[in-house]
C-alpha positions as CSV (number, residue, x, y, z in Angstrom):
1,M,1.2,-15.3,33.2
2,R,4.3,-13.3,32.6
3,V,4.2,-12.1,29.0
4,L,6.7,-10.4,26.7
5,L,5.1,-8.7,23.6
6,I,7.5,-7.7,20.9
7,G,7.2,-4.5,18.7
8,S,6.4,-0.8,18.7
9,G,3.5,-0.1,16.3
10,G,-0.2,0.3,16.4
11,R,-0.6,-3.5,16.1
12,E,1.3,-4.1,19.4
13,H,-0.6,-1.3,21.1
14,A,-3.8,-3.0,20.2
15,L,-2.5,-6.3,21.4
16,A,-1.3,-4.8,24.7
17,W,-4.6,-3.3,25.2
18,A,-6.4,-6.7,24.6
19,L,-3.9,-8.6,26.6
20,S,-4.0,-6.3,29.6
21,A,-7.7,-7.2,30.1
22,S,-6.9,-10.9,30.6
23,P,-7.3,-12.3,34.0
24,L,-4.5,-14.7,33.5
25,L,-1.9,-11.8,32.9
26,T,0.2,-11.0,36.0
27,K,3.0,-9.0,34.1
28,L,3.3,-7.5,30.6
29,W,6.4,-6.3,29.1
30,V,6.6,-4.8,25.7
31,A,9.9,-4.5,23.8
32,P,10.5,-1.7,22.8
33,G,7.0,-0.4,23.0
34,N,5.8,3.2,22.4
35,P,4.3,6.0,24.6
36,G,0.8,4.6,24.3
37,I,1.8,1.1,25.2
38,A,3.7,2.6,28.2
39,A,0.3,3.3,29.9
40,L,-0.6,-0.4,29.9
41,A,2.7,-2.1,30.3
42,E,6.4,-1.9,31.2
43,T,8.3,-1.1,28.1
44,V,11.9,-2.2,27.8
45,P,14.4,-0.7,25.4
46,I,15.3,-3.8,23.5
47,A,14.8,-3.6,19.6
48,A,12.5,-6.1,18.0
49,D,15.5,-7.3,15.8
50,D,17.7,-7.9,18.9
51,L,17.1,-11.7,19.0
52,S,19.7,-12.5,21.5
53,G,18.8,-9.6,23.7
54,L,15.1,-10.6,23.7
55,V,16.0,-14.3,24.7
56,E,18.3,-13.0,27.4
57,F,15.5,-10.9,28.8
58,A,12.9,-13.6,28.7
59,L,15.2,-15.9,30.6
60,E,16.2,-13.3,33.2
61,N,12.6,-12.3,33.9
62,D,11.0,-15.8,33.9
63,V,8.8,-15.0,31.0
64,D,6.0,-17.5,30.4
65,L,5.0,-16.5,26.9
66,V,6.5,-14.4,24.0
67,I,4.2,-12.8,21.5
68,P,5.9,-11.4,18.5
69,G,4.2,-8.6,16.7
70,P,6.3,-8.0,13.4
71,E,7.4,-10.4,10.9
72,A,11.1,-9.7,10.8
73,P,12.2,-11.3,14.1
74,L,10.2,-14.4,13.1
75,V,11.9,-14.7,9.7
76,A,15.2,-14.3,11.3
77,G,14.6,-17.1,13.8
78,L,13.1,-15.6,17.0
79,A,10.8,-18.5,17.8
80,D,13.7,-21.0,17.4
81,G,15.8,-19.1,19.9
82,M,13.0,-19.1,22.3
83,A,12.5,-22.7,21.9
84,E,16.1,-23.4,22.7
85,A,15.7,-21.4,25.8
86,L,12.6,-23.4,26.6
87,I,10.3,-20.4,26.5
88,E,6.9,-20.5,24.7
89,C,6.6,-18.3,21.6
90,C,3.5,-17.8,19.7
91,G,4.9,-17.6,16.3
92,P,6.3,-19.9,13.6
93,T,9.8,-21.1,13.4
94,K,12.3,-19.6,10.8
95,A,11.4,-22.5,8.5
96,A,7.7,-22.0,8.8
97,A,8.1,-18.3,8.6
98,R,9.2,-18.6,5.1
99,L,5.5,-18.3,4.2
100,E,6.1,-14.6,4.6
101,G,9.8,-14.4,4.2
102,S,9.8,-15.8,0.7
103,K,6.8,-15.2,-1.7
104,A,8.2,-17.8,-4.0
105,F,8.2,-20.4,-1.2
106,A,4.6,-19.5,-0.3
107,K,3.5,-19.9,-3.9
108,E,5.2,-23.4,-3.9
109,V,3.4,-24.4,-0.7
110,A,0.0,-23.0,-2.0
111,E,0.4,-25.1,-5.3
112,A,1.4,-28.2,-3.5
113,A,-1.7,-27.8,-1.3
114,G,-4.0,-27.1,-4.2
115,V,-4.8,-23.7,-3.1
116,P,-6.0,-21.3,-6.0
117,T,-3.5,-18.5,-6.6
118,A,-2.3,-16.4,-9.5
119,R,0.1,-17.8,-12.1
120,F,3.6,-16.5,-11.6
121,E,7.3,-16.7,-12.5
122,V,10.4,-16.0,-10.4
123,F,13.3,-14.1,-11.8
124,T,16.8,-13.2,-10.5
125,D,18.0,-11.8,-13.7
126,A,16.7,-8.2,-14.7
127,E,16.9,-8.7,-18.4
128,L,15.0,-12.0,-18.3
129,A,12.4,-10.4,-16.1
130,R,12.0,-7.3,-18.4
131,D,11.6,-9.5,-21.4
132,F,9.0,-11.6,-19.8
133,A,7.1,-8.6,-18.7
134,T,7.2,-7.1,-22.2
135,R,6.0,-10.3,-23.7
136,R,3.2,-10.8,-21.2
137,G,2.0,-7.1,-21.3
138,A,0.3,-5.2,-18.6
139,P,-1.4,-5.3,-16.1
140,L,1.1,-7.3,-14.1
141,V,1.9,-7.5,-10.5
142,V,5.6,-7.4,-9.5
143,K,6.6,-8.5,-6.1
144,A,9.9,-8.7,-4.1
145,D,10.4,-12.2,-3.0
146,G,11.6,-11.2,0.5
147,L,10.5,-8.7,3.2
148,A,9.7,-5.3,2.1
149,G,7.9,-3.6,4.8
150,G,4.5,-3.6,3.0
151,K,6.2,-1.7,0.1
152,G,7.5,-4.6,-2.1
153,V,4.3,-5.0,-4.3
154,V,3.6,-3.2,-7.4
155,V,0.4,-3.5,-9.4
156,A,1.7,-2.2,-12.7
157,A,-1.1,-0.9,-14.9
158,T,1.4,-0.3,-17.9
159,E,4.5,-1.9,-19.1
160,A,6.6,1.1,-18.0
161,E,5.4,0.7,-14.4
162,A,6.3,-3.0,-14.5
163,L,9.7,-2.4,-15.9
164,E,10.5,0.4,-13.4
165,A,9.4,-2.0,-10.6
166,I,11.5,-4.8,-11.8
167,D,14.7,-2.5,-11.9
168,R,14.0,-1.3,-8.4
169,L,12.9,-4.5,-6.7
170,I,15.4,-7.0,-8.4
171,A,18.4,-5.1,-6.9
172,A,17.4,-6.6,-3.5
173,G,16.8,-10.0,-4.5
174,P,14.5,-12.3,-6.6
175,V,11.2,-10.9,-7.9
176,L,7.9,-12.5,-8.8
177,I,5.9,-11.5,-11.7
178,E,2.3,-12.6,-11.4
179,E,-0.8,-12.3,-13.5
180,C,-3.0,-9.5,-12.2
181,L,-6.3,-10.8,-10.7
182,S,-9.1,-8.5,-10.0
183,G,-11.8,-8.3,-7.3
184,P,-12.2,-7.1,-3.6
185,E,-9.5,-8.0,-1.3
186,V,-10.0,-9.6,2.2
187,S,-7.6,-10.3,5.0
188,L,-8.2,-13.5,6.8
189,F,-6.7,-14.4,10.1
190,A,-6.3,-17.9,11.7
191,L,-4.6,-19.0,14.8
192,C,-2.8,-22.3,14.3
193,D,-1.1,-25.0,16.5
194,G,0.6,-26.9,13.8
195,A,-2.3,-29.3,13.2
196,N,-5.4,-27.2,13.9
197,A,-6.6,-23.8,12.9
198,I,-9.3,-21.6,14.3
199,F,-10.9,-18.5,12.8
200,L,-9.3,-15.2,14.1
201,G,-11.4,-12.7,12.1
202,T,-11.4,-10.9,8.8
203,A,-10.8,-7.3,7.7
204,R,-10.5,-5.3,4.6
205,D,-7.3,-3.1,4.3
206,H,-6.8,0.0,2.3
207,K,-3.3,-0.2,1.0
208,R,-2.9,2.9,-1.2
209,V,-2.0,6.2,0.2
210,G,-4.7,8.3,-1.2
211,D,-8.5,8.5,-1.4
212,G,-10.0,6.4,-4.1
213,D,-7.1,3.9,-3.8
214,T,-4.8,6.4,-5.4
215,G,-1.1,6.7,-5.2
216,P,1.7,4.2,-4.1
217,N,1.1,1.2,-1.8
218,T,1.8,1.7,2.0
219,G,2.0,-0.5,5.0
220,G,-1.8,0.2,5.4
221,M,-3.8,3.3,5.6
222,G,-6.9,1.8,7.4
223,A,-9.1,-1.3,7.7
224,I,-12.7,-2.3,8.4
225,S,-13.7,-5.4,10.2
226,P,-15.3,-7.7,9.5
227,A,-14.9,-7.8,5.8
228,P,-18.2,-6.9,4.2
229,D,-20.0,-9.7,2.3
230,F,-17.5,-12.5,3.0
231,D,-18.1,-15.9,4.4
232,P,-14.7,-17.0,5.9
233,A,-15.8,-20.7,6.3
234,P,-15.0,-21.9,2.8
235,A,-11.6,-20.0,2.8
236,M,-10.6,-21.7,6.1
237,D,-11.4,-25.1,4.5
238,R,-9.9,-24.4,1.2
239,I,-6.8,-22.3,1.9
240,I,-5.8,-22.2,5.7
241,R,-6.2,-26.0,6.5
242,P,-4.7,-27.3,3.3
243,V,-1.6,-25.1,3.7
244,L,-1.4,-26.1,7.5
245,A,-1.6,-29.8,6.5
246,E,1.2,-29.2,3.7
247,M,3.5,-27.4,6.2
248,L,3.1,-30.3,8.6
249,R,3.8,-32.9,5.9
250,R,6.9,-31.0,5.1
251,G,8.1,-31.3,8.8
252,T,7.8,-27.5,9.3
253,P,4.5,-27.2,11.4
254,F,3.1,-23.7,11.5
255,R,2.2,-22.2,15.0
256,G,0.9,-18.8,15.5
257,V,-1.2,-16.3,13.4
258,L,-1.4,-17.1,9.7
259,F,-2.7,-14.1,7.7
260,A,-4.0,-14.8,4.2
261,G,-4.4,-12.0,1.9
262,L,-7.2,-13.0,-0.5
263,M,-8.9,-11.7,-3.6
264,L,-12.5,-12.5,-4.4
265,T,-12.1,-13.1,-8.2
266,P,-15.1,-13.8,-10.4
267,D,-13.8,-17.4,-10.4
268,G,-13.8,-17.6,-6.6
269,V,-11.4,-16.8,-3.8
270,A,-7.8,-16.9,-4.5
271,L,-4.7,-16.5,-2.4
272,I,-2.6,-13.3,-3.0
273,E,0.1,-13.8,-0.2
274,F,0.6,-15.0,3.3
275,N,1.7,-13.1,6.3
276,V,3.0,-14.9,9.6
277,R,1.5,-12.4,12.1
278,F,-1.3,-10.0,12.6
279,G,-1.7,-7.3,10.1
280,D,-1.3,-3.6,11.0
281,P,-3.9,-1.8,10.9
282,E,-6.1,-4.8,10.6
283,C,-5.0,-6.1,14.2
284,Q,-6.6,-2.7,15.7
285,A,-9.9,-3.3,14.1
286,L,-9.9,-6.9,15.2
287,M,-9.0,-6.2,18.7
288,A,-11.7,-3.7,19.0
289,R,-14.2,-6.4,18.2
290,L,-12.6,-9.4,20.1
291,Q,-14.9,-10.7,23.0
292,S,-12.9,-13.6,24.1
293,D,-9.7,-13.6,26.2
294,L,-6.9,-13.7,23.7
295,L,-4.2,-15.0,26.2
296,P,-5.4,-18.6,26.7
297,A,-5.9,-19.0,23.0
298,L,-2.3,-18.0,22.2
299,V,-1.0,-20.3,25.0
300,A,-3.1,-23.3,23.4
301,A,-1.5,-22.5,20.1
302,C,1.9,-23.0,21.4
303,Q,1.0,-26.2,23.1
304,G,-1.0,-27.9,20.2
305,E,-4.3,-27.6,22.0
306,L,-6.3,-25.3,19.9
307,G,-9.0,-28.1,19.0
308,S,-11.5,-27.1,21.5
309,F,-11.2,-23.4,21.1
310,E,-13.5,-20.8,19.5
311,L,-12.7,-17.0,19.7
312,R,-15.9,-14.8,19.8
313,F,-16.3,-11.4,18.2
314,R,-18.9,-8.7,18.9
315,S,-21.3,-8.2,16.1
316,E,-20.3,-4.7,15.6
317,T,-18.1,-3.2,12.9
318,S,-14.9,-1.6,13.6
319,C,-13.2,1.0,11.4
320,A,-9.5,1.7,11.9
321,V,-8.0,5.0,10.2
322,V,-4.3,5.5,10.1
323,M,-2.8,9.0,10.5
324,A,0.5,9.3,8.8
325,A,3.2,11.9,8.7
326,Q,3.4,14.2,5.6
327,G,5.7,12.6,3.2
328,Y,4.7,9.0,3.8
329,P,5.2,6.5,2.2
330,G,8.3,8.2,1.1
331,A,10.4,10.1,3.7
332,P,8.1,11.2,6.4
333,V,8.4,14.5,8.2
334,T,9.1,13.7,11.8
335,G,9.3,15.9,14.9
336,T,6.0,17.7,14.6
337,V,3.7,18.1,17.7
338,I,0.5,16.1,18.1
339,S,-2.3,17.2,20.6
340,G,-5.8,16.3,21.2
341,L,-5.2,12.7,21.9
342,D,-7.3,12.8,25.1
343,R,-10.2,14.4,23.2
344,A,-10.0,11.6,20.6
345,A,-10.0,8.9,23.1
346,A,-13.1,10.5,25.0
347,V,-15.2,10.0,21.7
348,P,-17.8,7.3,22.6
349,G,-16.8,4.0,20.9
350,A,-13.3,5.1,19.9
351,L,-9.9,3.8,20.7
352,V,-6.6,5.6,20.1
353,F,-3.4,3.4,19.2
354,H,0.0,4.9,19.0
355,A,2.5,3.7,16.4
356,G,5.2,6.1,15.4
357,T,5.3,8.5,18.4
358,R,7.6,9.6,21.1
359,V,7.5,12.0,24.0
360,T,9.6,14.9,24.3
361,D,9.3,17.6,27.1
362,G,5.9,16.3,27.9
363,Q,4.7,16.5,24.3
364,V,3.7,13.7,22.0
365,I,5.9,13.9,18.8
366,A,5.7,12.2,15.4
367,A,8.6,9.8,15.1
368,G,7.7,7.6,12.1
369,G,5.6,7.3,9.0
370,R,2.4,5.8,10.3
371,V,1.9,7.5,13.6
372,L,-1.5,6.9,15.0
373,T,-4.6,4.5,14.4
374,L,-8.0,5.9,15.4
375,C,-10.5,3.0,15.7
376,G,-14.2,3.4,15.8
377,T,-16.8,0.8,16.6
378,G,-20.5,0.9,15.9
379,P,-23.5,-1.3,14.9
380,D,-22.6,-1.0,11.1
381,A,-19.9,0.1,8.9
382,A,-21.4,3.7,8.6
383,A,-21.6,4.2,12.2
384,A,-18.1,2.9,12.8
385,R,-16.6,5.1,10.3
386,M,-18.4,8.1,11.8
387,V,-16.8,7.3,15.3
388,A,-13.4,6.9,13.7
389,Y,-13.4,10.2,11.8
390,E,-14.8,12.1,14.9
391,A,-11.9,10.8,16.8
392,V,-9.5,11.9,13.9
393,D,-11.0,15.3,13.8
394,A,-10.3,15.6,17.5
395,I,-6.6,15.4,16.9
396,N,-4.7,18.6,16.4
397,W,-1.7,17.7,14.1
398,P,-1.0,19.9,11.0
399,G,1.8,17.6,10.2
400,G,-0.4,14.5,9.6
401,F,-2.9,13.3,7.1
402,C,-5.2,10.4,6.6
403,R,-7.6,8.9,4.0
404,R,-11.2,9.9,4.3
405,D,-12.7,6.9,2.7
406,I,-11.7,4.0,4.9
407,G,-14.5,1.5,4.9
408,V,-16.3,2.8,1.9
């Protein structure tokens, strides 16, 4: 099969690594890719948000399957454009991608499907939102309704934090104000074909920038898979499949990867939000454990034939640690030199995935906020963490940092 993978981050590097092992694969392109991906596939200089350019490339190169990595192209209608060109795309249509593109829409679908989720209100007027937050009192969760690159959620412990978040986020569009649920979080992934859903793994992400879950939210500083002490079967039955049925009932069947952010509250599992693609860095941890060939499952999802599929995972645990540039999640310091990548990759059980890197004069240079993911696999969480941090310590990058408590 001739496959076009879209994206340039650690998630896409992990997917390229997994796909490159498939006996079905005859050619893999990645647009735009990164230096790590370039060792596995042919990278093409087309931006992930250049929908017409991606469709044109897929047509000109007889692409059999398009695999979107990030959410923005899906929310913008990438799958619809590929469908018009008669090219299979393992991702939801623009209408179905609203599950991530609009948190208010996702809440509406969840309520219609009978899925447990936090109580919420939607506001477009800042004064009304501020008044509501003052009356309800902290803690509250303030969310941007639309895409915000993983930085549109504020868990406000005080009224002042809630008001600041409202003023900042409402300038870009509607905001949701939710009750603040408590408990461990779990990321649950399912592969869907419109009518059927199969389990695609779990992980526990670490969102805040600092050790001990301190500091601002980020796109993700690390993840461990599988999520400890969590049985995914009830959540598949009570959350994923009812939402899939509700989307089908609405005439907007969901195909692709459905990512449910869940909270294990004292009253049971509750939905926090949906994403319509693999997580990052959860995907890196998942791919390190995946035993099955991913490619035929993605094809089956496109063709409505997932009913007989079951993906198998190794029993080991994987720990993915993100190395970010100083300044992240604010303005990252770019242009710093990274060395020791070969030493890190040589650590037994370790994988090195590039994200925000470029190569200049033969040197690997930091070119973004989240720059590398070091993934370790072992028989249990402690062993996986040991491998991951051994790989981290093999990297020589004074301009970078990471959390030291991923998977704890």
